[in-house]
C-alpha positions as CSV (number, residue, x, y, z in Angstrom):
1,M,9.2,51.1,60.1
2,L,7.4,49.0,57.4
3,E,4.0,50.6,58.1
4,S,5.5,54.1,57.8
5,A,6.7,53.0,54.3
6,G,3.2,52.1,53.3
7,V,3.5,48.3,54.0
8,S,0.4,46.8,55.6
9,V,1.5,44.6,58.5
10,V,-1.2,42.0,59.1
11,G,0.5,40.0,61.9
12,E,3.5,39.4,64.0
13,A,4.9,36.2,65.5
14,K,7.2,35.6,68.4
15,D,8.6,32.3,67.2
16,G,8.7,29.9,64.3
17,A,5.6,27.9,65.4
18,E,3.5,31.0,65.6
19,A,4.8,32.2,62.2
20,V,3.8,29.0,60.6
21,A,0.3,29.1,62.2
22,L,-0.2,32.8,61.2
23,A,0.9,32.1,57.7
24,G,-1.8,29.5,57.4
25,E,-4.4,31.7,59.0
26,L,-3.6,35.1,57.4
27,R,-2.2,34.1,54.1
28,P,0.0,37.2,53.7
29,D,1.6,38.2,50.5
30,L,5.0,38.4,52.1
31,I,6.7,37.2,55.3
32,V,9.8,38.7,56.8
33,L,11.4,35.8,58.7
34,D,14.3,36.0,61.2
35,L,16.6,32.9,61.2
36,A,17.4,33.2,64.8
37,M,14.3,31.6,66.5
38,H,14.6,29.6,69.6
39,D,11.9,27.0,68.8
40,A,12.9,26.1,65.2
41,P,15.5,26.9,62.7
42,G,14.4,29.5,60.2
43,A,14.8,27.1,57.3
44,E,12.5,24.6,58.9
45,A,9.8,27.3,59.5
46,L,10.3,28.4,55.9
47,R,9.7,24.9,54.6
48,R,6.5,24.6,56.7
49,I,5.3,28.0,55.4
50,A,6.0,26.9,51.8
51,A,4.0,23.7,52.3
52,I,1.0,25.8,53.6
53,G,1.1,28.5,51.0
54,P,3.6,28.2,48.2
55,E,2.4,31.6,46.8
56,V,3.6,33.4,50.0
57,R,7.0,35.1,49.4
58,V,9.5,35.0,52.2
59,V,12.3,37.4,52.9
60,V,14.9,36.2,55.4
61,L,16.2,38.9,57.7
62,T,19.3,37.8,59.5
63,A,22.8,38.7,60.8
64,T,24.4,35.4,59.6
65,L,26.4,34.9,56.5
66,E,27.2,31.3,57.3
67,E,27.4,29.5,54.0
68,N,25.3,26.5,55.2
69,D,22.5,28.9,56.5
70,V,22.5,30.9,53.2
71,L,22.3,27.8,51.0
72,E,19.8,26.0,53.2
73,V,17.4,29.0,53.3
74,L,17.6,29.6,49.5
75,D,17.1,25.9,48.9
76,A,14.0,26.0,51.2
77,G,12.5,28.7,49.0
78,A,13.4,32.1,50.3
79,C,12.8,34.9,47.8
80,G,15.1,37.3,49.7
81,Y,18.0,37.2,52.0
82,I,18.8,40.5,53.6
83,L,21.3,41.2,56.4
84,K,20.2,43.1,59.5
85,S,23.1,45.5,59.0
86,T,21.4,46.8,55.8
87,P,20.4,50.5,56.2
88,A,16.6,51.0,56.8
89,G,15.9,52.5,53.4
90,E,17.6,49.6,51.5
91,L,15.8,47.1,53.8
92,I,12.4,48.6,53.0
93,D,13.3,48.8,49.3
94,G,14.4,45.1,49.3
95,I,11.2,44.0,51.0
96,Q,9.1,45.9,48.5
97,R,11.0,44.6,45.6
98,T,10.6,41.0,46.9
99,S,6.8,41.7,47.2
100,D,6.8,42.8,43.6
101,G,8.2,39.5,42.5
102,Q,11.9,40.0,42.4
103,V,14.5,37.9,44.2
104,V,16.6,40.2,46.5
105,L,19.9,39.1,47.9
106,S,22.4,41.2,49.8
107,R,25.6,41.6,47.8
108,E,27.4,39.7,50.5
109,V,25.0,36.8,50.1
110,L,25.6,36.7,46.4
111,R,29.3,36.3,47.2
112,V,28.6,33.3,49.4
113,V,26.4,31.7,46.7
114,M,29.1,32.4,44.1
115,K,31.8,30.9,46.3
116,R,29.8,27.7,46.8
117,A,29.0,27.5,43.1
118,N,32.7,27.7,42.3
119,P,35.2,27.3,45.2
120,N,38.1,28.5,42.9
121,H,36.1,31.5,41.7
122,E,38.9,34.0,42.3
123,T,41.1,32.4,39.7
124,S,39.0,30.5,37.4
125,A,36.2,33.0,37.1
126,R,38.6,35.9,36.4
127,S,40.4,33.9,33.7
128,R,37.1,33.0,32.0
129,A,35.5,36.4,32.5
130,S,37.2,38.2,29.6
131,S,36.2,35.5,27.0
132,E,32.6,35.1,28.4
133,C,32.0,38.9,28.6
134,L,33.1,39.3,25.0
135,T,29.8,37.5,24.0
136,L,27.8,40.2,25.7
137,T,27.2,43.5,24.0
138,K,27.9,46.7,25.8
139,R,24.1,47.3,26.3
140,E,23.7,43.7,27.7
141,K,26.5,44.3,30.1
142,D,24.7,47.5,31.3
143,V,21.4,45.6,31.7
144,L,23.2,42.8,33.6
145,R,24.9,45.3,36.0
146,L,21.5,46.9,36.8
147,L,19.8,43.5,37.0
148,A,22.5,42.2,39.4
149,G,21.9,45.3,41.5
150,G,18.2,44.2,42.0
151,A,16.5,46.5,39.4
152,D,13.4,45.2,37.7
153,N,12.8,45.6,34.0
154,A,10.9,48.9,34.4
155,A,13.7,50.4,36.4
156,I,16.4,49.2,34.0
157,G,14.4,50.7,31.1
158,L,14.1,54.0,32.9
159,E,17.8,54.1,33.7
160,L,18.9,53.2,30.2
161,S,16.1,55.1,28.4
162,I,14.9,51.9,26.6
163,S,11.5,50.2,26.6
164,R,10.5,47.4,28.9
165,H,10.2,45.2,25.8
166,T,13.8,45.9,24.8
167,V,15.0,45.2,28.4
168,K,13.1,41.9,28.3
169,Q,14.8,41.0,25.1
170,H,18.2,41.9,26.5
171,V,17.5,39.8,29.6
172,T,16.6,36.8,27.4
173,N,19.8,37.2,25.3
174,I,21.9,37.5,28.5
175,F,20.3,34.2,29.9
176,E,21.0,32.4,26.6
177,K,24.6,33.7,26.2
178,L,25.6,33.0,29.8
179,N,23.6,29.7,30.0
180,V,21.7,30.8,33.1
181,H,18.0,30.4,33.9
182,S,17.2,33.0,36.5
183,R,18.0,36.6,37.5
184,V,19.8,35.2,40.6
185,E,22.1,33.1,38.5
186,A,22.8,36.1,36.2
187,A,23.5,38.2,39.3
188,V,25.9,35.6,40.6
189,Y,27.7,35.6,37.3
190,A,28.0,39.4,37.4
191,V,29.5,39.3,40.9
192,R,31.8,36.4,40.0
193,T,33.2,38.0,36.9
194,G,33.6,41.4,38.5
195,L,31.0,43.2,36.5
196,I,29.6,44.6,39.8
């Protein structure tokens, strides 16, 4: 499926130990890693891969939405967390976007991260949302919605008919106003406050 989408597959591993060994040998740009491996937990394999080549980006492909698994894998350095139930087209798109430097999380995963960040998110986030959102301009809210959906600056610019430079300035303003430091944090905010 990946090869048919133009992705060059340089290796395949049957378990975590082989994945770690191949990561060191092949130094791929991106690894798609299943969490369900019999010889080692996916997060452990991810940590070993990160130690070998921190430049290698890892997308976790899994069926689990267990909070501990999600947080452990993200903490171990995963750049993407995609559910196996994701349609093929979205899966390929997510893998390609991760390869291009974006962090890609399934919407359900964002909800898990959001819940952990604020266990009382349903009440407290909604009550703060209106006042916090007032600080964002309409255009910044549009940019935030697209950013939270996984769009990069070029795609946001194309969608909103503005330049990449203007998108970058809006993203900087959003980070400052929401006091966040990454696109993932901004996306979590957008989910938490009901913007997406």
